[in-house]
N, C-alpha and C positions, 0 to 999 in steps of 0.2 A: 210123630208123631203122625194117628193115625186121620184121616179128614170127620170122619164121625166123634169124636174126642177133638179137636179143634172145633167143628161145629156145638157140640156140647157145652163148651165150653163159655162162647162166646152168648149163646142163649142162655146159659146162666151168668154172663154178663149185665148182659141186656135185665135179666130178673131184677137183678138186684137196680139196677137205673129204672127200671118202671116202679117199682118197690119206692126207691127214693122217690122218684118224683108222687107217686102217691101221697107219702109222706107226708112234704116238701106242702103240699092241697093245691088248689086251689089261686089263679094271682100271683104263684111265686117266682114267675119268672126269673129274676135276681137273685134266685138262691137254688141255683141247681143238683144240690142235692140235700139230702136230710137234713132238714134244721139248719143249714149252710155249713155243711162237714169240710174237714181240712181240703183244702184247695179249692173249694167248691164257693165259698161265700161271692155273691156279688159288689163286694168293698170292703169295706171299713166301719165303723162307726155307725149309727144313725139306725140301728138296730138289726146291720148286715153281721154274717155270722162271722167267725174267726175261728179256726181253727176246728181242735175236734168239744163245738160243744160252748168249750167260751166265746161270750160275748164281752167281744176288742173293748164299746162302751164304758160298760162295765165296769172292766178293767182299769181303764184306765182312769175313770172315777174315783176309783178306789185308791188310789195314789195321792189322790191331792195333788194335782198339778199349780207349778204357781201359774200366774197369766202369761208368762214369755212363754211356758213350758207348754200350755195351753195353744196358743200362735204357734206356735214351731208344730208339735202333731197338727192342729190341721191342713196346716202347710203340706207336711210330707205325707197325710191324709188323701187329702186333697190331687195333688200329683201320681199317687199310687193309683188311686181307681183310674186316671185319665188313661194311665198306661195298663189298668188290667179289661176298662169296657172293654175291646176289639177284643180281648181273650176271650173273655167273658162270653161274645155273643157265638164266637169260630169254636168254643167249646159246647157254646147247644146246637149249633149244626153238627159236632164232628159225633155229637151223641148219636143224635136223630139219622143219622148216614152210617154206623153202630147198629141202629134199633132194626133199620132195612137190609138193610147187608143179610144179619143173621134170621130175621123173618122172613125172609127171600121164600115165594114158592121154591124156586129149588138155587139152595144157597150155597153164594160162589166162597170158598176155603180163601182166596186170596183177596178177594172184599172185606171180609172179613177180619183176613188180619190186619188187609191198610187203615178200616177203619178205624180196628182197636190201636193200632198206633197212632192215628189221628188225637185216639183221645187219650190217648196215655200223653203223650207231647201234650195237648194245649192243658189238660191237669199237669203237669210239669212246670208250664212257663206260666202257670199262675202260682203255685207255689213257689216259684223261686219268687217270683215278683211279693209277695207274703211275706218271706225269708229277708229277703230287702228292706223289706217296709218296715216289718218287727226290729229289724237292728237298727236302726237308723232314727225308730221310735226310743231305745233303750239307751240306744248314744245321748238325747236329751233330759232324759233322768240323772237324776243320784244313787248313788251307790246304796241308798239305804232303800230308795222307790224299787232299783231294780230289785233286789233280795225279795222287798215285798211282794214284787209283779211274778218271781219264778216259785217264792213259797204258792199266788194262788191258780199257781199253770197247775205246780205239782198237785192240790188240793180237787183242782180241777179235774187232773188228768185219773187220779183217782173215783169221781167220782163219774166219768163216762167209763173204763174199766169196771167198775160194779154197774152200771144201766147194760154195759152192754156182756157184760155174764147171761144173767139178767135175762134180757132179750134171745139171747140164744139159745138159755134154755127154753123158752116159750115157744120159741122160731120152730124150735124141732119139733116138743109136744104137738106144736100146727099142720109140721108136715106132717107127720105122721097121720093124722086126722086125713088131712086133705087125702093122702095115697090110700087111706081107706074107704073115701068117698065115692070111689072111681068102680 
């Protein structure tokens, strides 16, 4: 791949991150992606996002957990949050490093590549932790609750895909408008 291609790829990636930060809005340091996007949430429950748009606390509320299940889930979430927190700080720092590398006066391809890999590794670690946490939560559920959870997640997925298509259509129009403004 040419250095020009890699630099423009990094610029595009950083642009996506910048849009995500803008969408998340001020004071959203605990949520490093658009509305708590996949692998990007600050933790679980308490208003934090989980997965592509699904709110974990809403999903759990709908399952009508017993008191014992609620206590188990709280313990799982507390433990997971403690494991995720340092990684969130590392991911935030990695994103800023990527931003700075990509928008340097003279971008260094190796620095951009290394920063991109750091961001990818941080996201991978967070996503893996969330997968383990979700598996632990599922283990506390009855078969009926697991089925209900799966159905709810499928509905969320459909909704997100539809919204994603609408966003891509609007974004395409805005991009052309942006290009025409020059």
